N, C-alpha and C positions, 0 to 999 in steps of 0.2 A: 730322719733328721727333723728336729723340731723347727718350726717356723719362728720368725721374730715375734709374732703375736703370741704364740704358745709360750715362748720364753718370758715375755712380759708378764705373764701370769704366775711366774714362780714366786710363791709366797707360802712356803711350807714350814710348819713348825712341828718338831718332834718332841715328845717327852722321852728323855733318855732313862735307862734303868736306874740311874742315880737320882732321878727326880728333877734334874736340870732340864732346861728347854734349849733346843737347838733350832735356829731358823736360818734360812738360806736367802741370799740376795742373788740377783741376776749377775752373771759374769759377762765381762766385755773383753774385747781383744786387748785393751790396755792392761788388763789384769795379768796378761802373759808377758808384757813388756818388762824388760829389765831382769828377767829370770835367767840365771846362768844356763848356758847352752849344754853343759856337761852333766846335768842332773839325771839320775836314774829315773825310770818311770814311776817308782814309788815316791821319790822325793818330789818330782814334778806334780804328781797327784796330791801329795800333802800340801804343797804350796798353793795349788788351786783351791783345795778344800779350805785352807786357812783364810783365803781371800773371800770365799763365798759364805762361810758359816759364821754365825754369832751364837754364843752360848750364854744364856741368861741376859741377852741384850748387849753383850760385850764381844768385841773382836777377839779372836784367838790367834796365837802364833803357832808356827810349825813346831816349835819346841813344846808348847802346851799340848798339841795333838799327839806328839810322840810320847809324852808322859801320861797320856790319858789311859784309863782302864779300857781294855778291849771291849767290854760289855757296853760301854758308852760309844767307843769309836766305830764299831761295826755298823750300828744303825745309821750313823752319820755318813759313813762311806757308802752304804747301800743306797741311801736317799740321794746323795750327791750323784752317783752313777745313774740312778733312775731319772733324775731331773735333767742332767746336763748331757747324758749320752743316749739314754733310751727315749727321753722326751717326757714331759709332764703328763701326757695322756695315759702313760703306762701305770696300771694300778700298783699301789704300794704292797709289798709282801706282807 
């Protein structure tokens, strides 16, 4: 589990296959507040990714993530898991 100090350093930027830039902000408990209780694990993950990521400096919606080309989505998903579940100290693939 990542410590608070490790999470404070989350400032990753990816260049996606499309050439767009994805950056991540730190998540907080408040980001999970107000989320419907009956979400599937995929829908829950998409909601959290949408709250954590910006693409080309702009926030994205769940709908935009769902419409995204998989070649751009998979690197975002992989980095999200690495940062928020494995910890920022884990090297990127």
